[in-house]
N, C-alpha and C positions, 0 to 999 in steps of 0.2 A: 576747588578744582582738583581732581585726581584723588587717589587714596591718601589718607592722612593717619598719623599716629602720634601718640604721646601729646605734645602740646600744639606747637605750630612751626611752619616754615615761612622764612622771611627772606627779603632782599636777594632775589634772583639776579643772576648776570649771565650773559652769554659767552661761553669760551670759543677760542678760535677752532676747536675740533667739532663744534656744533652742539655740545652738551651745556646743560644749564647747571651753574654751580649756585648754591644757595646755603643758608644757615638752617639747620634743623635744631629746634630747641627740645632736647631730651629731658623730660621731667618724669622720672620713674623711681619711685622710692627715694634713696639718698642722692640719686643722680638728678641735677638741676643745671644743665650746661647747654651751650650752643655750639654745634659742631658742623664743619663744612661737609656737604653731601654733593654728589653729581646725579643728574637724571637726563634721560633723553628728552627731546622736545615734546614728545607725547606723554611725558612723565612715567615711562617705563625704565627698566633697568637701573633702579636706584643703587648707587655705589658710595661707600665711604670715601672721603677725600682727605680730611685732616682733623685731628683732635680726639677721635673716639679710642685710639689705642695708647693714650698717654702722650702723643707726639706734640701736643701743645704744652707739656710740662706744667708750670704753675699757672698757666692761663685758663680761667674757667670757660670763657666763650670766645669764639672767634667769628667776627661779624663783617658784613659789607664787603666781601671779597670782590676784587677786580683783577683781571687778568693783566700782568706785566708782559709775560711772554708765555709760550707753551710750557705748561707745568709750573709756572710761577705766578703767584697772586699776591697782592698787596691787600692787607686786611686789618681790622681793628681787633687787637687782643685785649680782653677786658675782664674784670671780675663780674661785670654785669650788674651785680647788686649795689645800688647807691651810687654809680658812677655816670648816670644819664647815658648809658650804652656808648660812652666814650672810653678811650683807653690808648694803648701804645699802638705805633705802626709797626707791622711785622711783615716780613718778606717771606712768605710761605713757599717752600720748594716741595713739590709732591713726588719728586724722584731724584735721581743723581744729577747734580748741576753739571753742565758742560757749556762751552762757548761755540757757537756756530755762526759764522758771517758777523761776528762782533756782538751778537745777541746772546746773553745769558739765559739759557733755557733749563728746564728741569722736567722734561717729558719722557725721560728714559727709566724704565723699571719704576713706574709710578705705584706707589703701595703706601699704607700706613707704615710698613716696616722700614721703608727708605726715606720717609718724609721728614722734613726738618723746617726750622724757620731761623731767620736772622732778625733780631730787634733792632729796628731802625731809629728807635727813640729810647735809648737805654735809661735815660733820667725819669721817664714816665713810669709810675708804679703800676705793677701788674695785678696787685690786689686792690682793694677798695680803700686804701688809706688816702687821705687828702693829698693831692699833688701840690707841690711847691709853687710859689709865685715864679713867673717866667718860664715854668715847666708845663702846666696845664695837662690837658688830655685832648686826644684827637677823635673827632666824630666820624670822619669818613676820609678816603683818599682815593685819588685817581692818578694812574701812572701817565707820565708824559713822555717816556722814552724806555728803553728795554736794557739799559746798562745794569752793571752789577750794583750800582748806586744810583737809582733812578731819581730824576725829579719828580715831584708829586704835587698834585693840586689838592690841598687838604682844607678841612674845616677844623678850627682850633679855638678854644677859650682859654684865657689865662686864669690863674688862681686854683683853688682847691678842687673844683669839679666833683665834689662829693655831696650828694643831696642833704644830709643831716647838717653839714657844716654850712652849706649855703643857705638852708632854711633857718638856721640859728642866726645868721647874719642878715637876714632878709634880703638876700641876693638871689640871682639866677645866673646860670652860665650864659656867657655872651659869645657866641660862635661867630667867627669871622673867616673869610677866605684868604688862604695864603699858598704861596709857592714854598714847598719844603725841599731844600737841597739835602738829600739824605747822605751824601759824601761828606759835606761840612757840618751836617746836623743843624742847619740854620733855616729860619723862616723869613720870608720876605713878604710884607703885606700886600694884598690886592683889593680886598673890599671888606668893610666891617661896619655894618649898620647897627648902632647900639640899640635900636628899637626892635630888632628881630634876629632870628637865628639865620645865618648865612651858611647853608649846608648844600651838599650834593652838587657842587659846581662842576660843570662838564664843558670841555672844549667842543666847539662846533667843528668837527672834522670828518672826512670820509674815512671809511674802514672797509676792508674786505669782508663781504657777507660770508659767514661760516656756513659749512654745509648743513643740510637738513638731515638730522639724525632720525633714521627710520625706526619703526616699531619693532620690537623684538618678541611681540605677542604672536602665538601661533593661532591663527583663526580657527584651525581644526579641533582646537581645544574647547571652543565654545566659551561658556561662562565659567571656566574653571581655570586654575593656575597650578602649575606643578612646582613645588619647593623641596629643598632637601639639602643635605651636606655630605661631604666626602667622609668625615670622620668626626663623630662627636667627642672622641677622646682628646682631640686636638683643641683644647679650650684654654682661653685666658682667664676663665671665671673660677675653675676649680680643677683640682687633679682627681680624676676618676680611676679607680682600679679597672684594668682590662677585663671586659665581660660584665661589668657590674651594672650597665645601663640597659634598661629593658626597652624603653622607647622615649620619644620626644613628644611632649604635650603641645598641641598647637591651639592657641587661644586667640579669639578675635578681640582686640583691644579697642577702647575708646577712652579719650582722655577725660580725665575729671575737671580739667580746666577749660575745655573747649565746648562751649554751648551749654553749659550749666552754670547757674547762679552762684552755686557754693560747691565746696569740695564734694566729689562723689566717694562717700565712705569716710572713714576716720583716719586714714593715712593719705600720703601722697602718691601711693601706688595707683595706676590706672585700673579703672573697671575693666572686666573681661568676661567673655563667654567661652567655655570649653568646647572647642570643635572636635577634639578627638586626640587619640595617641597614635603616631606612627612608629611601628616596630623598628628597633635598630638591628641591622644585619650583622653577621659575625665579623664583617670587616669594618664595622663602626659606621657605615653609611646608612642614610635612610632617605625615603622619598614620602611625600604626601600630596595629595590632590585636594585643593582647597577652593572655596568660592573666590571669583576674581574681584578685584577693585575693592577689597576691605582691608582695613589694617589688622595684621596678625603679628604675634610674637610667640 
């Protein structure tokens, strides 16, 4: 559903402002990580949320985000590889934190530059090393209040929670449901069936319906979309000499891992088709009209 790029998008959740937050797995060349993204309910106006500009620090992937309060999300921070998609509990703040009516929010000046996180489980490894007994890793979390140190409904298994160690021992991770007191960093057991994974527990409670986020598509454009940038020289990828860039090449991308039985080509770069080159203006800006509803880069 909707245009896709790179590998896949997963675990969407509805935020209080009406947008959908989800994890996008960016798998392009040396990049192989999951980052948080926003989009409108009709899949328009895709925006970076957390992780793409180094805001996640040593964490490779940020998964299963759930809103604590406007601008704040609890998520799983994990190395992804060999950790059964489990990891540490992190309190993601997308803007400047502030308190209003007793609620810690972070919806002011939301941007990658202002984003940060608080590690709620500092003993849990952020890489893929085996976790210690009584430490384990967390598979998912759901906030039960909006305080600075919220109580969380979590899924947690004890032990190494590292696939190669578990395989060598002939074991598998055993996820149970716990109440996690992030202030005291303590778990209180709720349910643990040893014969199955107990994950994604949710309280049955009423919530205020978020607004419907409208489409930003201009119907007068037909089956095309207008893309561009203010200044190509303002880049985190490389420092370019002023006046040295002729144009921006627009490529239609499709993932080598989505819908194909084996890797497309000999590297982990996505396959692509060259659509054209948009000339860069003297002020560094550019515009291009491209076909709508296709993944481009």
